[in-house]
N, CA, C and O atoms as a Tinker XYZ file with bonds, in Angstrom:
   524  protein
     1  N     92.101000  111.073000  110.254000    73     2
     2  CA    91.826000  111.920000  109.119000    64     1     3
     3  C     90.400000  112.410000  109.271000    63     2     4     5
     4  O     89.487000  111.601000  109.440000    81     3
     5  N     90.185000  113.722000  109.215000    73     3     6
     6  CA    88.834000  114.235000  109.379000    64     5     7
     7  C     88.065000  114.186000  108.066000    63     6     8     9
     8  O     88.634000  113.879000  107.019000    81     7
     9  N     86.761000  114.491000  108.124000    73     7    10
    10  CA    85.905000  114.364000  106.945000    64     9    11
    11  C     86.264000  115.357000  105.850000    63    10    12    13
    12  O     86.147000  115.037000  104.668000    81    11
    13  N     86.702000  116.566000  106.225000    73    11    14
    14  CA    87.043000  117.551000  105.203000    64    13    15
    15  C     88.240000  117.135000  104.376000    63    14    16    17
    16  O     88.242000  117.321000  103.159000    81    15
    17  N     89.268000  116.570000  105.014000    73    15    18
    18  CA    90.453000  116.168000  104.262000    64    17    19
    19  C     90.145000  114.983000  103.371000    63    18    20    21
    20  O     90.749000  114.843000  102.307000    81    19
    21  N     89.214000  114.121000  103.779000    73    19    22
    22  CA    88.834000  112.987000  102.942000    64    21    23
    23  C     88.080000  113.465000  101.712000    63    22    24    25
    24  O     88.199000  112.872000  100.640000    81    23
    25  N     87.300000  114.541000  101.862000    73    23    26
    26  CA    86.554000  115.059000  100.717000    64    25    27
    27  C     87.464000  115.781000   99.739000    63    26    28    29
    28  O     87.216000  115.760000   98.534000    81    27
    29  N     88.516000  116.422000  100.242000    73    27    30
    30  CA    89.362000  117.211000   99.353000    64    29    31
    31  C     90.238000  116.363000   98.458000    63    30    32    33
    32  O     90.484000  116.741000   97.313000    81    31
    33  N     90.725000  115.214000   98.946000    73    31    34
    34  CA    91.581000  114.399000   98.090000    64    33    35
    35  C     90.810000  113.296000   97.370000    63    34    36    37
    36  O     91.408000  112.537000   96.608000    81    35
    37  N     89.498000  113.187000   97.591000    73    35    38
    38  CA    88.664000  112.261000   96.843000    64    37    39
    39  C     88.736000  110.823000   97.306000    63    38    40    41
    40  O     88.318000  109.920000   96.582000    81    39
    41  N     89.262000  110.591000   98.504000    73    39    42
    42  CA    89.349000  109.222000   99.009000    64    41    43
    43  C     88.484000  109.085000  100.236000    63    42    44    45
    44  O     88.112000  110.077000  100.863000    81    43
    45  N     88.172000  107.875000  100.571000    73    43    46
    46  CA    87.412000  107.599000  101.783000    64    45    47
    47  C     88.340000  107.677000  102.987000    63    46    48    49
    48  O     89.561000  107.601000  102.854000    81    47
    49  N     87.750000  107.828000  104.144000    73    47    50
    50  CA    88.548000  107.924000  105.362000    64    49    51
    51  C     89.324000  106.634000  105.577000    63    50    52    53
    52  O     88.752000  105.548000  105.487000    81    51
    53  N     90.618000  106.738000  105.859000    73    51    54
    54  CA    91.453000  105.577000  106.105000    64    53    55
    55  C     92.028000  104.943000  104.860000    63    54    56    57
    56  O     92.799000  103.989000  104.963000    81    55
    57  N     91.683000  105.433000  103.698000    73    55    58
    58  CA    92.196000  104.861000  102.450000    64    57    59
    59  C     93.395000  105.666000  101.974000    63    58    60    61
    60  O     93.401000  106.893000  102.062000    81    59
    61  N     94.383000  104.988000  101.483000    73    59    62
    62  CA    95.582000  105.667000  100.996000    64    61    63
    63  C     95.262000  106.407000   99.703000    63    62    64    65
    64  O     94.612000  105.838000   98.826000    81    63
    65  N     95.702000  107.669000   99.555000    73    63    66
    66  CA    95.398000  108.425000   98.352000    64    65    67
    67  C     95.987000  107.806000   97.092000    63    66    68    69
    68  O     95.407000  107.944000   96.015000    81    67
    69  N     97.115000  107.135000   97.200000    73    67    70
    70  CA    97.750000  106.570000   96.026000    64    69    71
    71  C     97.193000  105.222000   95.617000    63    70    72    73
    72  O     97.557000  104.709000   94.559000    81    71
    73  N     96.343000  104.646000   96.402000    73    71    74
    74  CA    95.832000  103.301000   96.126000    64    73    75
    75  C     94.333000  103.387000   95.825000    63    74    76    77
    76  O     93.512000  103.428000   96.742000    81    75
    77  N     93.996000  103.414000   94.575000    73    75    78
    78  CA    92.598000  103.453000   94.159000    64    77    79
    79  C     92.306000  102.269000   93.278000    63    78    80    81
    80  O     93.205000  101.731000   92.632000    81    79
    81  N     91.056000  101.858000   93.246000    73    79    82
    82  CA    90.655000  100.767000   92.378000    64    81    83
    83  C     91.274000   99.452000   92.808000    63    82    84    85
    84  O     91.306000   99.116000   93.992000    81    83
    85  N     91.766000   98.716000   91.822000    73    83    86
    86  CA    92.350000   97.405000   92.097000    64    85    87
    87  C     93.691000   97.488000   92.816000    63    86    88    89
    88  O     94.122000   96.509000   93.425000    81    87
    89  N     94.351000   98.628000   92.757000    73    87    90
    90  CA    95.676000   98.754000   93.362000    64    89    91
    91  C     95.631000   98.580000   94.879000    63    90    92    93
    92  O     96.634000   98.193000   95.479000    81    91
    93  N     94.500000   98.855000   95.503000    73    91    94
    94  CA    94.437000   98.688000   96.963000    64    93    95
    95  C     94.405000   97.212000   97.362000    63    94    96    97
    96  O     94.688000   96.875000   98.512000    81    95
    97  N     94.065000   96.336000   96.426000    73    95    98
    98  CA    94.045000   94.905000   96.700000    64    97    99
    99  C     95.328000   94.214000   96.227000    63    98   100   101
   100  O     95.439000   92.992000   96.332000    81    99
   101  N     96.278000   94.959000   95.719000    73    99   102
   102  CA    97.488000   94.375000   95.139000    64   101   103
   103  C     98.343000   93.670000   96.186000    63   102   104   105
   104  O     98.764000   92.534000   95.968000    81   103
   105  N     98.603000   94.308000   97.299000    73   103   106
   106  CA    99.463000   93.703000   98.322000    64   105   107
   107  C     98.818000   92.460000   98.941000    63   106   108   109
   108  O     99.499000   91.444000   99.076000    81   107
   109  N     97.528000   92.492000   99.325000    73   107   110
   110  CA    96.922000   91.250000   99.831000    64   109   111
   111  C     96.891000   90.135000   98.783000    63   110   112   113
   112  O     97.061000   88.964000   99.123000    81   111
   113  N     96.676000   90.488000   97.518000    73   111   114
   114  CA    96.673000   89.472000   96.456000    64   113   115
   115  C     98.063000   88.880000   96.284000    63   114   116   117
   116  O     98.202000   87.676000   96.072000    81   115
   117  N     99.077000   89.702000   96.372000    73   115   118
   118  CA   100.452000   89.222000   96.260000    64   117   119
   119  C    100.787000   88.269000   97.400000    63   118   120   121
   120  O    101.351000   87.198000   97.171000    81   119
   121  N    100.446000   88.650000   98.616000    73   119   122
   122  CA   100.747000   87.815000   99.776000    64   121   123
   123  C     99.954000   86.507000   99.722000    63   122   124   125
   124  O    100.511000   85.430000   99.934000    81   123
   125  N     98.664000   86.606000   99.441000    73   123   126
   126  CA    97.830000   85.395000   99.390000    64   125   127
   127  C     98.275000   84.481000   98.253000    63   126   128   129
   128  O     98.301000   83.261000   98.413000    81   127
   129  N     98.621000   85.055000   97.119000    73   127   130
   130  CA    99.073000   84.253000   95.993000    64   129   131
   131  C    100.357000   83.503000   96.296000    63   130   132   133
   132  O    100.503000   82.336000   95.930000    81   131
   133  N    101.279000   84.164000   96.959000    73   131   134
   134  CA   102.541000   83.518000   97.321000    64   133   135
   135  C    102.299000   82.404000   98.336000    63   134   136   137
   136  O    102.875000   81.322000   98.216000    81   135
   137  N    101.456000   82.658000   99.329000    73   135   138
   138  CA   101.169000   81.638000  100.348000    64   137   139
   139  C    100.500000   80.422000   99.707000    63   138   140   141
   140  O    100.878000   79.285000   99.991000    81   139
   141  N     99.511000   80.656000   98.847000    73   139   142
   142  CA    98.817000   79.545000   98.187000    64   141   143
   143  C     99.789000   78.763000   97.308000    63   142   144   145
   144  O     99.764000   77.532000   97.303000    81   143
   145  N    100.640000   79.461000   96.570000    73   143   146
   146  CA   101.597000   78.783000   95.694000    64   145   147
   147  C    102.589000   77.944000   96.491000    63   146   148   149
   148  O    102.913000   76.828000   96.087000    81   147
   149  N    103.072000   78.457000   97.604000    73   147   150
   150  CA   104.026000   77.705000   98.424000    64   149   151
   151  C    103.359000   76.476000   99.041000    63   150   152   153
   152  O    103.948000   75.395000   99.059000    81   151
   153  N    102.141000   76.635000   99.543000    73   151   154
   154  CA   101.432000   75.499000  100.136000    64   153   155
   155  C    101.149000   74.438000   99.080000    63   154   156   157
   156  O    101.324000   73.248000   99.342000    81   155
   157  N    100.716000   74.848000   97.891000    73   155   158
   158  CA   100.431000   73.880000   96.823000    64   157   159
   159  C    101.704000   73.190000   96.342000    63   158   160   161
   160  O    101.684000   71.994000   96.054000    81   159
   161  N    102.794000   73.919000   96.252000    73   159   162
   162  CA   104.061000   73.292000   95.858000    64   161   163
   163  C    104.498000   72.271000   96.901000    63   162   164   165
   164  O    104.966000   71.188000   96.548000    81   163
   165  N    104.351000   72.603000   98.179000    73   163   166
   166  CA   104.696000   71.643000   99.240000    64   165   167
   167  C    103.779000   70.423000   99.176000    63   166   168   169
   168  O    104.227000   69.295000   99.382000    81   167
   169  N    102.507000   70.649000   98.894000    73   167   170
   170  CA   101.567000   69.535000   98.776000    64   169   171
   171  C    101.924000   68.635000   97.602000    63   170   172   173
   172  O    101.820000   67.413000   97.704000    81   171
   173  N    102.341000   69.226000   96.494000    73   171   174
   174  CA   102.756000   68.426000   95.337000    64   173   175
   175  C    104.001000   67.599000   95.643000    63   174   176   177
   176  O    104.115000   66.459000   95.193000    81   175
   177  N    104.920000   68.158000   96.393000    73   175   178
   178  CA   106.117000   67.396000   96.791000    64   177   179
   179  C    105.725000   66.229000   97.689000    63   178   180   181
   180  O    106.236000   65.121000   97.523000    81   179
   181  N    104.820000   66.467000   98.641000    73   179   182
   182  CA   104.369000   65.396000   99.529000    64   181   183
   183  C    103.654000   64.314000   98.736000    63   182   184   185
   184  O    103.855000   63.126000   98.990000    81   183
   185  N    102.816000   64.710000   97.773000    73   183   186
   186  CA   102.109000   63.723000   96.949000    64   185   187
   187  C    103.104000   62.914000   96.119000    63   186   188   189
   188  O    102.947000   61.702000   95.969000    81   187
   189  N    104.121000   63.576000   95.582000    73   187   190
   190  CA   105.143000   62.855000   94.826000    64   189   191
   191  C    105.841000   61.825000   95.710000    63   190   192   193
   192  O    106.068000   60.693000   95.282000    81   191
   193  N    106.178000   62.207000   96.930000    73   191   194
   194  CA   106.837000   61.274000   97.846000    64   193   195
   195  C    105.919000   60.107000   98.220000    63   194   196   197
   196  O    106.375000   58.967000   98.311000    81   195
   197  N    104.637000   60.384000   98.437000    73   195   198
   198  CA   103.696000   59.317000   98.749000    64   197   199
   199  C    103.500000   58.376000   97.561000    63   198   200   201
   200  O    103.420000   57.161000   97.738000    81   199
   201  N    103.422000   58.929000   96.364000    73   199   202
   202  CA   103.311000   58.088000   95.171000    64   201   203
   203  C    104.538000   57.208000   94.999000    63   202   204   205
   204  O    104.429000   56.031000   94.653000    81   203
   205  N    105.693000   57.784000   95.242000    73   203   206
   206  CA   106.932000   57.009000   95.142000    64   205   207
   207  C    106.952000   55.889000   96.178000    63   206   208   209
   208  O    107.341000   54.762000   95.869000    81   207
   209  N    106.538000   56.193000   97.393000    73   207   210
   210  CA   106.484000   55.185000   98.444000    64   209   211
   211  C    105.499000   54.077000   98.090000    63   210   212   213
   212  O    105.815000   52.896000   98.236000    81   211
   213  N    104.299000   54.452000   97.623000    73   211   214
   214  CA   103.298000   53.445000   97.247000    64   213   215
   215  C    103.802000   52.556000   96.105000    63   214   216   217
   216  O    103.601000   51.342000   96.125000    81   215
   217  N    104.449000   53.157000   95.125000    73   215   218
   218  CA   104.980000   52.368000   94.002000    64   217   219
   219  C    106.083000   51.431000   94.466000    63   218   220   221
   220  O    106.185000   50.301000   93.989000    81   219
   221  N    106.901000   51.894000   95.386000    73   219   222
   222  CA   107.975000   51.053000   95.908000    64   221   223
   223  C    107.421000   49.874000   96.692000    63   222   224   225
   224  O    107.872000   48.742000   96.517000    81   223
   225  N    106.451000   50.131000   97.550000    73   223   226
   226  CA   105.849000   49.060000   98.348000    64   225   227
   227  C    105.123000   48.073000   97.442000    63   226   228   229
   228  O    105.172000   46.866000   97.679000    81   227
   229  N    104.450000   48.572000   96.409000    73   227   230
   230  CA   103.713000   47.698000   95.496000    64   229   231
   231  C    104.659000   46.823000   94.673000    63   230   232   233
   232  O    104.325000   45.685000   94.343000    81   231
   233  N    105.825000   47.345000   94.346000    73   231   234
   234  CA   106.748000   46.606000   93.480000    64   233   235
   235  C    107.636000   45.613000   94.241000    63   234   236   237
   236  O    108.472000   44.951000   93.627000    81   235
   237  N    107.471000   45.498000   95.571000    73   235   238
   238  CA   108.276000   44.575000   96.359000    64   237   239
   239  C    108.028000   43.127000   95.920000    63   238   240   241
   240  O    108.956000   42.318000   95.910000    81   239
   241  N    106.818000   42.805000   95.568000    73   239   242
   242  CA   106.469000   41.436000   95.168000    64   241   243
   243  C    106.777000   41.164000   93.705000    63   242   244   245
   244  O    106.357000   40.135000   93.175000    81   243
   245  N    107.487000   42.045000   93.049000    73   243   246
   246  CA   107.817000   41.850000   91.639000    64   245   247
   247  C    106.765000   42.412000   90.700000    63   246   248   249
   248  O    106.852000   42.210000   89.488000    81   247
   249  N    105.773000   43.114000   91.234000    73   247   250
   250  CA   104.749000   43.735000   90.401000    64   249   251
   251  C    105.254000   45.107000   89.960000    63   250   252   253
   252  O    106.182000   45.667000   90.543000    81   251
   253  N    104.614000   45.632000   88.912000    73   251   254
   254  CA   104.983000   46.964000   88.421000    64   253   255
   255  C    103.752000   47.862000   88.496000    63   254   256   257
   256  O    102.656000   47.456000   88.108000    81   255
   257  N    103.935000   49.085000   88.997000    73   255   258
   258  CA   102.825000   50.020000   89.140000    64   257   259
   259  C    102.312000   50.490000   87.772000    63   258   260   261
   260  O    101.215000   51.040000   87.680000    81   259
   261  N    103.089000   50.279000   86.724000    73   259   262
   262  CA   102.676000   50.671000   85.379000    64   261   263
   263  C    101.871000   49.576000   84.673000    63   262   264   265
   264  O    101.499000   49.736000   83.511000    81   263
   265  N    101.604000   48.478000   85.362000    73   263   266
   266  CA   100.819000   47.386000   84.771000    64   265   267
   267  C     99.392000   47.850000   84.490000    63   266   268   269
   268  O     98.937000   48.865000   85.018000    81   267
   269  N     98.698000   47.089000   83.652000    73   267   270
   270  CA    97.326000   47.424000   83.283000    64   269   271
   271  C     96.297000   46.784000   84.203000    63   270   272   273
   272  O     95.128000   46.678000   83.833000    81   271
   273  N     96.700000   46.362000   85.380000    73   271   274
   274  CA    95.769000   45.730000   86.312000    64   273   275
   275  C     94.975000   46.785000   87.078000    63   274   276   277
   276  O     95.377000   47.944000   87.174000    81   275
   277  N     93.849000   46.356000   87.613000    73   275   278
   278  CA    93.008000   47.277000   88.395000    64   277   279
   279  C     93.721000   47.749000   89.657000    63   278   280   281
   280  O     93.589000   48.905000   90.059000    81   279
   281  N     94.466000   46.862000   90.268000    73   279   282
   282  CA    95.192000   47.221000   91.490000    64   281   283
   283  C     96.262000   48.276000   91.204000    63   282   284   285
   284  O     96.411000   49.223000   91.976000    81   283
   285  N     97.004000   48.129000   90.114000    73   283   286
   286  CA    98.034000   49.115000   89.750000    64   285   287
   287  C     97.392000   50.446000   89.387000    63   286   288   289
   288  O     97.913000   51.504000   89.739000    81   287
   289  N     96.266000   50.399000   88.688000    73   287   290
   290  CA    95.568000   51.636000   88.321000    64   289   291
   291  C     95.049000   52.351000   89.575000    63   290   292   293
   292  O     95.098000   53.578000   89.656000    81   291
   293  N     94.561000   51.595000   90.534000    73   291   294
   294  CA    94.076000   52.192000   91.783000    64   293   295
   295  C     95.215000   52.869000   92.538000    63   294   296   297
   296  O     95.027000   53.935000   93.125000    81   295
   297  N     96.381000   52.258000   92.522000    73   295   298
   298  CA    97.534000   52.875000   93.191000    64   297   299
   299  C     97.958000   54.136000   92.457000    63   298   300   301
   300  O     98.286000   55.135000   93.097000    81   299
   301  N     97.959000   54.115000   91.127000    73   299   302
   302  CA    98.339000   55.309000   90.356000    64   301   303
   303  C     97.354000   56.451000   90.568000    63   302   304   305
   304  O     97.747000   57.617000   90.585000    81   303
   305  N     96.074000   56.119000   90.728000    73   303   306
   306  CA    95.033000   57.149000   90.837000    64   305   307
   307  C     94.693000   57.526000   92.271000    63   306   308   309
   308  O     93.718000   58.241000   92.501000    81   307
   309  N     95.462000   57.067000   93.226000    73   307   310
   310  CA    95.164000   57.328000   94.629000    64   309   311
   311  C     95.105000   58.819000   94.927000    63   310   312   313
   312  O     94.177000   59.276000   95.594000    81   311
   313  N     96.062000   59.572000   94.452000    73   311   314
   314  CA    96.137000   61.004000   94.756000    64   313   315
   315  C     95.877000   61.868000   93.526000    63   314   316   317
   316  O     96.301000   63.023000   93.489000    81   315
   317  N     95.191000   61.333000   92.523000    73   315   318
   318  CA    94.984000   62.070000   91.275000    64   317   319
   319  C     94.157000   63.337000   91.489000    63   318   320   321
   320  O     94.495000   64.390000   90.947000    81   319
   321  N     93.090000   63.250000   92.263000    73   319   322
   322  CA    92.239000   64.415000   92.514000    64   321   323
   323  C     92.961000   65.517000   93.263000    63   322   324   325
   324  O     92.838000   66.697000   92.935000    81   323
   325  N     93.717000   65.116000   94.274000    73   323   326
   326  CA    94.481000   66.092000   95.055000    64   325   327
   327  C     95.569000   66.717000   94.189000    63   326   328   329
   328  O     95.835000   67.915000   94.292000    81   327
   329  N     96.191000   65.918000   93.345000    73   327   330
   330  CA    97.247000   66.422000   92.472000    64   329   331
   331  C     96.685000   67.461000   91.488000    63   330   332   333
   332  O     97.277000   68.524000   91.303000    81   331
   333  N     95.559000   67.156000   90.869000    73   331   334
   334  CA    94.953000   68.084000   89.903000    64   333   335
   335  C     94.487000   69.359000   90.603000    63   334   336   337
   336  O     94.709000   70.463000   90.104000    81   335
   337  N     93.838000   69.204000   91.763000    73   335   338
   338  CA    93.402000   70.383000   92.515000    64   337   339
   339  C     94.559000   71.245000   92.964000    63   338   340   341
   340  O     94.478000   72.473000   92.930000    81   339
   341  N     95.625000   70.614000   93.379000    73   339   342
   342  CA    96.799000   71.357000   93.814000    64   341   343
   343  C     97.441000   72.110000   92.653000    63   342   344   345
   344  O     97.900000   73.240000   92.823000    81   343
   345  N     97.474000   71.499000   91.494000    73   343   346
   346  CA    98.027000   72.182000   90.317000    64   345   347
   347  C     97.160000   73.372000   89.930000    63   346   348   349
   348  O     97.682000   74.430000   89.578000    81   347
   349  N     95.836000   73.208000   89.992000    73   347   350
   350  CA    94.931000   74.312000   89.661000    64   349   351
   351  C     95.114000   75.469000   90.633000    63   350   352   353
   352  O     95.209000   76.624000   90.216000    81   351
   353  N     95.163000   75.161000   91.940000    73   351   354
   354  CA    95.356000   76.216000   92.929000    64   353   355
   355  C     96.752000   76.829000   92.848000    63   354   356   357
   356  O     96.921000   78.016000   93.127000    81   355
   357  N     97.739000   76.046000   92.474000    73   355   358
   358  CA    99.089000   76.574000   92.284000    64   357   359
   359  C     99.097000   77.604000   91.160000    63   358   360   361
   360  O     99.680000   78.679000   91.299000    81   359
   361  N     98.453000   77.274000   90.056000    73   359   362
   362  CA    98.379000   78.216000   88.931000    64   361   363
   363  C     97.597000   79.457000   89.325000    63   362   364   365
   364  O     98.002000   80.572000   88.994000    81   363
   365  N     96.465000   79.282000   90.038000    73   363   366
   366  CA    95.677000   80.435000   90.482000    64   365   367
   367  C     96.475000   81.316000   91.448000    63   366   368   369
   368  O     96.413000   82.543000   91.363000    81   367
   369  N     97.214000   80.702000   92.356000    73   367   370
   370  CA    98.035000   81.469000   93.290000    64   369   371
   371  C     99.145000   82.228000   92.594000    63   370   372   373
   372  O     99.430000   83.377000   92.932000    81   371
   373  N     99.774000   81.582000   91.615000    73   371   374
   374  CA   100.818000   82.271000   90.857000    64   373   375
   375  C    100.256000   83.425000   90.046000    63   374   376   377
   376  O    100.885000   84.478000   89.947000    81   375
   377  N     99.073000   83.239000   89.462000    73   375   378
   378  CA    98.443000   84.331000   88.711000    64   377   379
   379  C     98.067000   85.492000   89.627000    63   378   380   381
   380  O     98.250000   86.652000   89.258000    81   379
   381  N     97.545000   85.191000   90.817000    73   379   382
   382  CA    97.216000   86.253000   91.775000    64   381   383
   383  C     98.470000   86.987000   92.227000    63   382   384   385
   384  O     98.462000   88.212000   92.349000    81   383
   385  N     99.549000   86.248000   92.477000    73   383   386
   386  CA   100.803000   86.882000   92.883000    64   385   387
   387  C    101.368000   87.745000   91.757000    63   386   388   389
   388  O    101.857000   88.848000   92.006000    81   387
   389  N    101.305000   87.256000   90.534000    73   387   390
   390  CA   101.782000   88.049000   89.396000    64   389   391
   391  C    100.948000   89.307000   89.201000    63   390   392   393
   392  O    101.495000   90.382000   88.955000    81   391
   393  N     99.635000   89.184000   89.308000    73   391   394
   394  CA    98.767000   90.360000   89.153000    64   393   395
   395  C     99.012000   91.370000   90.267000    63   394   396   397
   396  O     99.086000   92.571000   90.008000    81   395
   397  N     99.140000   90.895000   91.505000    73   395   398
   398  CA    99.422000   91.803000   92.616000    64   397   399
   399  C    100.777000   92.471000   92.480000    63   398   400   401
   400  O    100.914000   93.666000   92.742000    81   399
   401  N    101.775000   91.706000   92.073000    73   399   402
   402  CA   103.102000   92.286000   91.863000    64   401   403
   403  C    103.114000   93.313000   90.743000    63   402   404   405
   404  O    103.769000   94.350000   90.846000    81   403
   405  N    102.387000   93.018000   89.676000    73   403   406
   406  CA   102.301000   93.968000   88.563000    64   405   407
   407  C    101.620000   95.258000   88.995000    63   406   408   409
   408  O    102.086000   96.347000   88.657000    81   407
   409  N    100.520000   95.148000   89.741000    73   407   410
   410  CA    99.827000   96.357000   90.201000    64   409   411
   411  C    100.678000   97.154000   91.180000    63   410   412   413
   412  O    100.678000   98.384000   91.137000    81   411
   413  N    101.406000   96.469000   92.064000    73   411   414
   414  CA   102.306000   97.192000   92.962000    64   413   415
   415  C    103.426000   97.881000   92.192000    63   414   416   417
   416  O    103.816000   99.002000   92.517000    81   415
   417  N    103.936000   97.203000   91.174000    73   415   418
   418  CA   104.998000   97.795000   90.360000    64   417   419
   419  C    104.470000   99.006000   89.585000    63   418   420   421
   420  O    105.154000  100.023000   89.461000    81   419
   421  N    103.255000   98.884000   89.071000    73   419   422
   422  CA   102.675000   99.966000   88.277000    64   421   423
   423  C    102.386000  101.194000   89.132000    63   422   424   425
   424  O    102.516000  102.319000   88.650000    81   423
   425  N    101.999000  101.003000   90.387000    73   423   426
   426  CA   101.650000  102.131000   91.257000    64   425   427
   427  C    102.759000  102.475000   92.238000    63   426   428   429
   428  O    102.499000  103.109000   93.260000    81   427
   429  N    103.986000  102.072000   91.948000    73   427   430
   430  CA   105.083000  102.280000   92.894000    64   429   431
   431  C    105.442000  103.745000   93.081000    63   430   432   433
   432  O    105.990000  104.099000   94.124000    81   431
   433  N    105.158000  104.605000   92.123000    73   431   434
   434  CA   105.522000  106.017000   92.222000    64   433   435
   435  C    104.372000  106.901000   92.668000    63   434   436   437
   436  O    104.507000  108.124000   92.673000    81   435
   437  N    103.245000  106.313000   93.042000    73   435   438
   438  CA   102.123000  107.104000   93.537000    64   437   439
   439  C    102.485000  107.714000   94.877000    63   438   440   441
   440  O    103.376000  107.233000   95.577000    81   439
   441  N    101.794000  108.758000   95.216000    73   439   442
   442  CA   102.060000  109.475000   96.453000    64   441   443
   443  C    101.679000  108.592000   97.638000    63   442   444   445
   444  O    100.539000  108.135000   97.712000    81   443
   445  N    102.601000  108.340000   98.568000    73   443   446
   446  CA   102.270000  107.521000   99.733000    64   445   447
   447  C    101.387000  108.290000  100.701000    63   446   448   449
   448  O    101.349000  109.520000  100.680000    81   447
   449  N    100.686000  107.563000  101.541000    73   447   450
   450  CA    99.810000  108.177000  102.526000    64   449   451
   451  C    100.642000  108.838000  103.614000    63   450   452   453
   452  O    101.590000  108.242000  104.126000    81   451
   453  N    100.288000  110.064000  103.966000    73   451   454
   454  CA   100.963000  110.797000  105.030000    64   453   455
   455  C    100.116000  110.670000  106.276000    63   454   456   457
   456  O     98.929000  110.995000  106.267000    81   455
   457  N    100.725000  110.199000  107.347000    73   455   458
   458  CA   100.006000  110.062000  108.613000    64   457   459
   459  C     99.883000  111.437000  109.255000    63   458   460   461
   460  O    100.882000  112.105000  109.521000    81   459
   461  N     98.645000  111.848000  109.498000    73   459   462
   462  CA    98.386000  113.139000  110.136000    64   461   463
   463  C     97.405000  112.931000  111.269000    63   462   464   465
   464  O     96.632000  111.973000  111.271000    81   463
   465  N     97.445000  113.850000  112.247000    73   463   466
   466  CA    96.428000  113.784000  113.278000    64   465   467
   467  C     95.222000  114.611000  112.834000    63   466   468   469
   468  O     95.194000  115.106000  111.707000    81   467
   469  N     94.255000  114.761000  113.686000    73   467   470
   470  CA    93.030000  115.455000  113.308000    64   469   471
   471  C     93.242000  116.943000  113.035000    63   470   472   473
   472  O     92.425000  117.554000  112.345000    81   471
   473  N     94.308000  117.539000  113.552000    73   471   474
   474  CA    94.571000  118.955000  113.335000    64   473   475
   475  C     95.343000  119.209000  112.048000    63   474   476   477
   476  O     95.580000  120.364000  111.696000    81   475
   477  N     95.737000  118.165000  111.344000    73   475   478
   478  CA    96.501000  118.330000  110.122000    64   477   479
   479  C     97.986000  118.475000  110.360000    63   478   480   481
   480  O     98.730000  118.795000  109.433000    81   479
   481  N     98.441000  118.245000  111.593000    73   479   482
   482  CA    99.861000  118.371000  111.918000    64   481   483
   483  C    100.537000  117.017000  111.788000    63   482   484   485
   484  O     99.948000  115.980000  112.093000    81   483
   485  N    101.770000  117.042000  111.335000    73   483   486
   486  CA   102.554000  115.819000  111.275000    64   485   487
   487  C    103.381000  115.689000  112.541000    63   486   488   489
   488  O    103.897000  116.686000  113.045000    81   487
   489  N    103.515000  114.488000  113.059000    73   487   490
   490  CA   104.291000  114.219000  114.249000    64   489   491
   491  C    105.598000  113.581000  113.839000    63   490   492   493
   492  O    105.613000  112.668000  113.014000    81   491
   493  N    106.702000  114.052000  114.407000    73   491   494
   494  CA   107.997000  113.436000  114.173000    64   493   495
   495  C    108.622000  113.089000  115.525000    63   494   496   497
   496  O    107.986000  113.250000  116.567000    81   495
   497  N    109.839000  112.623000  115.505000    73   495   498
   498  CA   110.489000  112.167000  116.730000    64   497   499
   499  C    110.644000  113.285000  117.749000    63   498   500   501
   500  O    110.434000  113.069000  118.943000    81   499
   501  N    111.003000  114.461000  117.296000    73   499   502
   502  CA   111.205000  115.580000  118.234000    64   501   503
   503  C    109.908000  115.943000  118.970000    63   502   504   505
   504  O    109.938000  116.260000  120.159000    81   503
   505  N    108.791000  115.899000  118.277000    73   503   506
   506  CA   107.518000  116.187000  118.921000    64   505   507
   507  C    107.169000  115.131000  119.959000    63   506   508   509
   508  O    106.665000  115.459000  121.033000    81   507
   509  N    107.429000  113.884000  119.652000    73   507   510
   510  CA   107.093000  112.812000  120.568000    64   509   511
   511  C    108.049000  112.778000  121.757000    63   510   512   513
   512  O    107.647000  112.398000  122.856000    81   511
   513  N    109.289000  113.164000  121.558000    73   511   514
   514  CA   110.275000  113.151000  122.635000    64   513   515
   515  C    110.150000  114.379000  123.525000    63   514   516   517
   516  O    110.781000  114.442000  124.580000    81   515
   517  N    109.346000  115.354000  123.115000    73   515   518
   518  CA   109.146000  116.539000  123.935000    64   517   519
   519  C    110.240000  117.565000  123.800000    63   518   520   521
   520  O    110.399000  118.415000  124.676000    81   519
   521  N    110.988000  117.507000  122.738000    73   519   522
   522  CA   112.102000  118.453000  122.550000    64   521   523
   523  C    111.647000  119.631000  121.733000    63   522   524
   524  O    112.435000  120.538000  121.464000    81   523
């Protein structure tokens, strides 16, 4: 895209005309939010399985993980920080994905970017095939 065409439509070179402001960050926010949410959900499942395993191993001797002893409390709180952090990041990832999805939905009818060469001509299959 040459400098004159960028000045006429009011966008910077390489920027899609239909994506201005926050809308240009919508797709990366959607993808990052989904990835973070999936990773945090998997981490929460792993933490649940580890907590279940620890409680099972602790209760072999007839003890209960719900007891008020220091040892039972230490077992219950083993993954508390990771669990809370994972929940916070899960919520943040879901909010980012929702915001990105909303912005993509809101700007879905904007004019898409047309790929042009420096002469302003569009290339199609016939031009590339030499026909």
